[in-house]
BASE-854172 format. One record per residue (C-alpha): residue number from 1; residue in three letters; x, y, z. Coordinates in nm, 2 decimals, padded with zeros to 4 digits. Example, Ala and Ser with C-alpha at 12.3 -4.5 7.8 and 13.67 -1.06 7.14 Angstrom:
# residues 2
n | res | x | y | z
1 | ALA | 01.23 | -00.45 | 00.78
2 | SER | 01.37 | -00.11 | 00.71
# end
This chain:
# residues 285
n | res | x | y | z
1 | MET | 07.06 | 01.34 | -03.02
2 | LYS | 06.87 | 01.64 | -03.22
3 | LYS | 07.05 | 01.98 | -03.19
4 | ARG | 06.89 | 02.35 | -03.21
5 | LEU | 06.98 | 02.60 | -03.47
6 | TRP | 07.21 | 02.84 | -03.39
7 | SER | 07.22 | 03.20 | -03.29
8 | ILE | 07.32 | 03.41 | -03.53
9 | ILE | 07.64 | 03.53 | -03.33
10 | ALA | 07.75 | 03.15 | -03.33
11 | ILE | 07.73 | 03.05 | -03.74
12 | ALA | 08.07 | 03.22 | -03.89
13 | PRO | 08.26 | 03.10 | -03.62
14 | LEU | 08.18 | 02.70 | -03.58
15 | VAL | 08.15 | 02.64 | -03.97
16 | LEU | 08.53 | 02.76 | -03.99
17 | ALA | 08.59 | 02.57 | -03.63
18 | ALA | 08.37 | 02.30 | -03.79
19 | CYS | 08.60 | 02.31 | -04.12
20 | GLY | 08.91 | 02.24 | -03.91
21 | ASP | 08.86 | 01.99 | -03.58
22 | GLY | 08.55 | 01.77 | -03.79
23 | ASP | 08.21 | 01.67 | -03.73
24 | ALA | 08.05 | 01.37 | -03.61
25 | VAL | 08.06 | 01.04 | -03.89
26 | GLU | 07.68 | 01.08 | -04.12
27 | GLY | 07.57 | 00.75 | -04.09
28 | SER | 07.71 | 00.68 | -03.74
29 | ASP | 07.49 | 00.45 | -03.51
30 | SER | 07.72 | 00.55 | -03.28
31 | LYS | 07.61 | 00.85 | -02.96
32 | GLU | 07.72 | 01.21 | -03.02
33 | ILE | 07.82 | 01.44 | -02.87
34 | GLU | 07.97 | 01.81 | -02.90
35 | LEU | 08.18 | 02.03 | -02.73
36 | THR | 08.31 | 02.35 | -02.77
37 | TYR | 08.65 | 02.55 | -02.64
38 | VAL | 08.91 | 02.89 | -02.65
39 | ALA | 09.21 | 02.82 | -02.90
40 | TRP | 09.41 | 02.82 | -02.60
41 | ASP | 09.69 | 02.57 | -02.52
42 | SER | 09.50 | 02.41 | -02.20
43 | GLU | 09.24 | 02.37 | -02.34
44 | LEU | 09.30 | 02.23 | -02.73
45 | ALA | 09.47 | 01.96 | -02.45
46 | SER | 09.24 | 01.89 | -02.28
47 | ASN | 08.91 | 01.88 | -02.55
48 | HIS | 09.15 | 01.67 | -02.75
49 | VAL | 09.23 | 01.45 | -02.44
50 | ILE | 08.81 | 01.43 | -02.34
51 | ARG | 08.74 | 01.39 | -02.76
52 | GLU | 08.97 | 01.03 | -02.69
53 | VAL | 08.74 | 00.91 | -02.37
54 | PHE | 08.44 | 00.99 | -02.56
55 | GLU | 08.54 | 00.77 | -02.85
56 | GLN | 08.64 | 00.49 | -02.61
57 | ALA | 08.26 | 00.47 | -02.54
58 | GLY | 08.12 | 00.48 | -02.85
59 | TYR | 08.12 | 00.84 | -02.94
60 | ASP | 08.11 | 01.05 | -03.23
61 | VAL | 08.24 | 01.37 | -03.08
62 | THR | 08.22 | 01.71 | -03.23
63 | LEU | 08.52 | 01.99 | -03.10
64 | THR | 08.44 | 02.36 | -03.22
65 | VAL | 08.64 | 02.62 | -03.12
66 | VAL | 08.51 | 02.95 | -03.10
67 | GLU | 08.55 | 03.26 | -02.84
68 | GLN | 08.51 | 03.28 | -02.51
69 | GLY | 08.16 | 03.42 | -02.50
70 | VAL | 08.05 | 03.24 | -02.72
71 | MET | 08.18 | 02.95 | -02.58
72 | TRP | 07.93 | 03.00 | -02.30
73 | GLN | 07.64 | 03.11 | -02.48
74 | SER | 07.62 | 02.81 | -02.67
75 | VAL | 07.60 | 02.58 | -02.35
76 | ALA | 07.32 | 02.84 | -02.26
77 | ASP | 07.16 | 02.82 | -02.56
78 | GLY | 07.17 | 02.46 | -02.56
79 | ASN | 07.31 | 02.48 | -02.92
80 | VAL | 07.64 | 02.31 | -02.82
81 | ASP | 07.62 | 01.98 | -02.50
82 | GLY | 07.92 | 02.13 | -02.27
83 | HIS | 08.23 | 02.27 | -02.21
84 | VAL | 08.50 | 02.22 | -02.00
85 | ALA | 08.72 | 02.58 | -01.94
86 | GLY | 08.57 | 02.76 | -01.68
87 | TRP | 08.80 | 02.90 | -01.54
88 | LEU | 08.68 | 03.00 | -01.26
89 | PRO | 08.55 | 03.20 | -00.98
90 | GLU | 08.73 | 03.51 | -01.11
91 | ASP | 08.86 | 03.46 | -01.45
92 | MET | 08.50 | 03.43 | -01.62
93 | LYS | 08.33 | 03.58 | -01.39
94 | ALA | 08.12 | 03.76 | -01.59
95 | ASP | 08.02 | 03.52 | -01.86
96 | TYR | 07.95 | 03.26 | -01.56
97 | GLU | 07.72 | 03.51 | -01.38
98 | ARG | 07.59 | 03.62 | -01.68
99 | TYR | 07.49 | 03.25 | -01.77
100 | GLN | 07.49 | 03.03 | -01.45
101 | ASP | 07.09 | 02.99 | -01.43
102 | GLN | 07.11 | 02.87 | -01.79
103 | VAL | 07.40 | 02.58 | -01.75
104 | VAL | 07.46 | 02.28 | -01.53
105 | ASP | 07.79 | 02.36 | -01.39
106 | LEU | 07.95 | 02.08 | -01.30
107 | GLY | 08.18 | 02.12 | -01.07
108 | ALA | 08.59 | 02.19 | -01.11
109 | ASN | 08.75 | 01.94 | -01.34
110 | LEU | 09.12 | 02.11 | -01.24
111 | GLU | 09.17 | 02.26 | -00.91
112 | GLY | 09.48 | 02.51 | -00.85
113 | ALA | 09.46 | 02.73 | -01.11
114 | GLN | 09.64 | 03.11 | -01.18
115 | THR | 09.67 | 03.38 | -01.36
116 | GLY | 09.85 | 03.66 | -01.34
117 | LEU | 10.15 | 03.85 | -01.52
118 | ALA | 10.47 | 03.68 | -01.60
119 | VAL | 10.80 | 03.74 | -01.59
120 | PRO | 11.15 | 03.52 | -01.70
121 | THR | 11.31 | 03.46 | -01.34
122 | TYR | 11.63 | 03.63 | -01.46
123 | MET | 11.42 | 03.94 | -01.46
124 | ASP | 11.56 | 04.13 | -01.13
125 | ILE | 11.17 | 04.24 | -01.02
126 | GLU | 10.94 | 04.09 | -00.81
127 | SER | 10.59 | 04.27 | -00.81
128 | ILE | 10.33 | 04.43 | -01.02
129 | GLU | 10.41 | 04.73 | -00.86
130 | ASP | 10.76 | 04.71 | -01.00
131 | LEU | 10.64 | 04.73 | -01.34
132 | SER | 10.74 | 05.07 | -01.51
133 | THR | 10.86 | 05.17 | -01.84
134 | ASP | 11.21 | 05.14 | -01.69
135 | VAL | 11.19 | 04.74 | -01.67
136 | VAL | 10.97 | 04.65 | -01.95
137 | GLY | 10.83 | 04.85 | -02.28
138 | GLU | 10.45 | 04.67 | -02.31
139 | ILE | 10.30 | 04.38 | -02.15
140 | THR | 10.23 | 04.09 | -02.36
141 | GLY | 09.92 | 03.91 | -02.42
142 | ILE | 09.59 | 03.73 | -02.62
143 | ASP | 09.25 | 03.81 | -02.68
144 | ALA | 09.11 | 04.10 | -02.64
145 | GLY | 08.76 | 03.85 | -02.49
146 | ALA | 09.00 | 03.62 | -02.23
147 | GLY | 08.99 | 03.69 | -01.86
148 | VAL | 09.30 | 03.78 | -01.81
149 | THR | 09.32 | 03.99 | -02.08
150 | ILE | 09.01 | 04.21 | -01.85
151 | ALA | 09.21 | 04.14 | -01.51
152 | THR | 09.60 | 04.28 | -01.69
153 | GLU | 09.36 | 04.60 | -01.80
154 | LYS | 09.23 | 04.64 | -01.49
155 | ALA | 09.51 | 04.55 | -01.34
156 | ILE | 09.74 | 04.84 | -01.55
157 | GLU | 09.44 | 05.09 | -01.41
158 | GLU | 09.48 | 04.95 | -01.03
159 | TYR | 09.83 | 04.96 | -01.08
160 | ASN | 09.88 | 05.30 | -01.23
161 | LEU | 10.12 | 05.16 | -01.56
162 | ASP | 10.19 | 05.38 | -01.77
163 | LEU | 10.23 | 05.04 | -02.06
164 | GLU | 10.02 | 04.91 | -02.25
165 | LEU | 09.90 | 04.53 | -02.32
166 | THR | 09.95 | 04.41 | -02.68
167 | LEU | 09.71 | 04.16 | -02.77
168 | SER | 09.80 | 03.89 | -02.98
169 | THR | 09.73 | 03.52 | -02.94
170 | ASP | 09.85 | 03.24 | -02.68
171 | ALA | 10.08 | 03.12 | -02.99
172 | PHE | 10.16 | 03.48 | -03.05
173 | MET | 10.22 | 03.52 | -02.70
174 | THR | 10.45 | 03.26 | -02.57
175 | GLN | 10.65 | 03.34 | -02.97
176 | GLN | 10.74 | 03.63 | -02.82
177 | LEU | 10.81 | 03.50 | -02.48
178 | ARG | 11.07 | 03.21 | -02.67
179 | GLU | 11.23 | 03.50 | -02.89
180 | LYS | 11.31 | 03.76 | -02.56
181 | TYR | 11.40 | 03.43 | -02.36
182 | GLU | 11.61 | 03.29 | -02.58
183 | VAL | 11.80 | 03.62 | -02.58
184 | GLY | 11.77 | 03.70 | -02.24
185 | GLU | 11.58 | 04.07 | -02.32
186 | PRO | 11.30 | 04.12 | -02.02
187 | ILE | 10.89 | 04.06 | -02.10
188 | VAL | 10.61 | 04.04 | -01.93
189 | VAL | 10.33 | 03.84 | -02.05
190 | THR | 09.98 | 03.69 | -01.94
191 | GLY | 10.00 | 03.42 | -01.77
192 | TRP | 09.79 | 03.10 | -01.65
193 | GLU | 09.87 | 02.79 | -01.49
194 | PRO | 09.88 | 02.50 | -01.61
195 | HIS | 10.02 | 02.67 | -01.91
196 | TRP | 10.35 | 02.40 | -02.05
197 | LYS | 10.55 | 02.73 | -02.08
198 | PHE | 10.61 | 02.73 | -01.73
199 | ASN | 10.79 | 02.38 | -01.79
200 | SER | 10.96 | 02.51 | -02.07
201 | PHE | 11.12 | 02.82 | -01.94
202 | GLU | 11.18 | 02.93 | -01.62
203 | LEU | 10.92 | 03.18 | -01.52
204 | ARG | 10.72 | 03.30 | -01.20
205 | PHE | 10.40 | 03.52 | -01.11
206 | LEU | 10.49 | 03.89 | -01.03
207 | GLU | 10.33 | 03.92 | -00.66
208 | ASP | 09.99 | 04.07 | -00.72
209 | PRO | 09.91 | 04.28 | -00.36
210 | LEU | 09.61 | 04.39 | -00.46
211 | GLY | 09.46 | 04.10 | -00.57
212 | VAL | 09.36 | 04.13 | -00.91
213 | PHE | 09.38 | 03.83 | -01.11
214 | GLU | 09.30 | 03.42 | -00.95
215 | ALA | 09.54 | 03.30 | -00.67
216 | ASN | 09.38 | 03.02 | -00.65
217 | GLY | 09.10 | 02.91 | -00.89
218 | GLU | 08.98 | 02.61 | -01.11
219 | ILE | 08.85 | 02.47 | -01.42
220 | ARG | 08.51 | 02.40 | -01.39
221 | THR | 08.30 | 02.18 | -01.68
222 | LEU | 07.97 | 02.30 | -01.78
223 | VAL | 07.73 | 02.16 | -01.96
224 | ARG | 07.37 | 02.25 | -02.09
225 | GLU | 07.01 | 02.19 | -01.96
226 | GLY | 06.85 | 01.84 | -02.03
227 | LEU | 07.18 | 01.64 | -02.09
228 | GLU | 07.14 | 01.47 | -01.78
229 | GLU | 06.84 | 01.30 | -01.83
230 | GLU | 06.87 | 01.34 | -02.20
231 | ASP | 07.23 | 01.12 | -02.23
232 | PRO | 07.30 | 01.02 | -01.92
233 | ASP | 07.66 | 00.89 | -02.01
234 | ALA | 07.77 | 01.17 | -02.18
235 | PHE | 07.66 | 01.35 | -01.86
236 | ARG | 07.81 | 01.05 | -01.64
237 | ILE | 08.19 | 01.10 | -01.82
238 | LEU | 08.18 | 01.49 | -01.83
239 | ASP | 08.05 | 01.48 | -01.44
240 | GLN | 08.36 | 01.24 | -01.38
241 | PHE | 08.59 | 01.44 | -01.62
242 | TYR | 08.91 | 01.52 | -01.33
243 | TRP | 09.26 | 01.56 | -01.36
244 | THR | 09.60 | 01.75 | -01.26
245 | ALA | 09.79 | 02.07 | -01.37
246 | ASP | 10.04 | 01.81 | -01.41
247 | ASP | 09.81 | 01.53 | -01.64
248 | MET | 09.78 | 01.83 | -01.83
249 | ASN | 10.06 | 02.02 | -01.92
250 | GLU | 10.23 | 01.70 | -01.96
251 | VAL | 09.95 | 01.69 | -02.30
252 | MET | 10.06 | 02.07 | -02.41
253 | THR | 10.43 | 02.03 | -02.37
254 | TYR | 10.39 | 01.74 | -02.59
255 | ILE | 10.20 | 01.99 | -02.84
256 | ALA | 10.45 | 02.27 | -02.79
257 | GLU | 10.78 | 02.11 | -02.73
258 | GLU | 10.79 | 01.79 | -02.94
259 | GLY | 10.53 | 01.83 | -03.24
260 | MET | 10.29 | 01.63 | -03.24
261 | GLU | 09.98 | 01.70 | -03.37
262 | ALA | 09.70 | 01.74 | -03.05
263 | GLU | 09.48 | 01.44 | -03.14
264 | GLU | 09.82 | 01.22 | -03.11
265 | ALA | 09.94 | 01.43 | -02.84
266 | ALA | 09.60 | 01.29 | -02.62
267 | GLU | 09.59 | 00.95 | -02.81
268 | LEU | 09.94 | 00.85 | -02.61
269 | TRP | 09.87 | 01.06 | -02.29
270 | VAL | 09.54 | 00.86 | -02.19
271 | GLU | 09.75 | 00.57 | -02.33
272 | ASP | 09.95 | 00.59 | -02.03
273 | ASN | 09.66 | 00.71 | -01.81
274 | GLN | 09.41 | 00.51 | -01.86
275 | ASP | 09.33 | 00.40 | -01.53
276 | LYS | 09.26 | 00.77 | -01.50
277 | VAL | 09.02 | 00.71 | -01.75
278 | ASP | 08.89 | 00.41 | -01.70
279 | GLU | 08.76 | 00.58 | -01.35
280 | TRP | 08.66 | 00.89 | -01.52
281 | LEU | 08.43 | 00.62 | -01.74
282 | GLU | 08.29 | 00.36 | -01.44
283 | GLY | 07.95 | 00.36 | -01.43
284 | ILE | 07.90 | 00.39 | -01.84
285 | GLU | 07.66 | 00.14 | -02.07
# end
């Protein structure tokens, strides 16, 4: 499969990410597929699982980590084959509206996704309306381009909160959560489900009476135009990829709590769920 050149905005992150996740094997007669994703624990899990699946089908797989906007743009431009990380309809709404006419939407690969502000259950607070500096010093968030970050900024405005949003990464956010949780101190984090932190800590989403956050969303698969015609097998696998929040959480927990590498965690999950994987591979020649 011949790839077009990256646009200038995508070159730097792709070069860095390719060094970490590996390119397709040179000289291989295998088919090739390239997927892109954002560096969230949820997408780390889903992409390494789908890589295992494609490898069963005889593909050399390249996974490339980029920022959220670049993830969408690279599929729209045809520089990668697709992504399985479309948190919709609200969380990545701006990206979807910008690129929906340039990508092929294969629908949900996971349903029941949710975003919001989450707190440990030991905190005596129920609603975003109740947040103040008397409750917590800040909201601990993730990267600036994430949909949950944008929604949190909107929530601060809509609820007239006198709190700052601290931007960091998924890893730093969960580290801060663990440290505060272990000593019973208050903390509010940007949350999304599926995510392993809801398995490892007793957390709850704060009520959102203004409906700022995604209450019942889904994660969708988006692919480049022309993939179905050029590689029907790859298109079919991505179209048939569908799992549950429990599935994703299992992989994430292997990584976050049992110290497995992403590849090892995905391999174990696939080994234990081959019947489900076989459904994704149905009809592949």
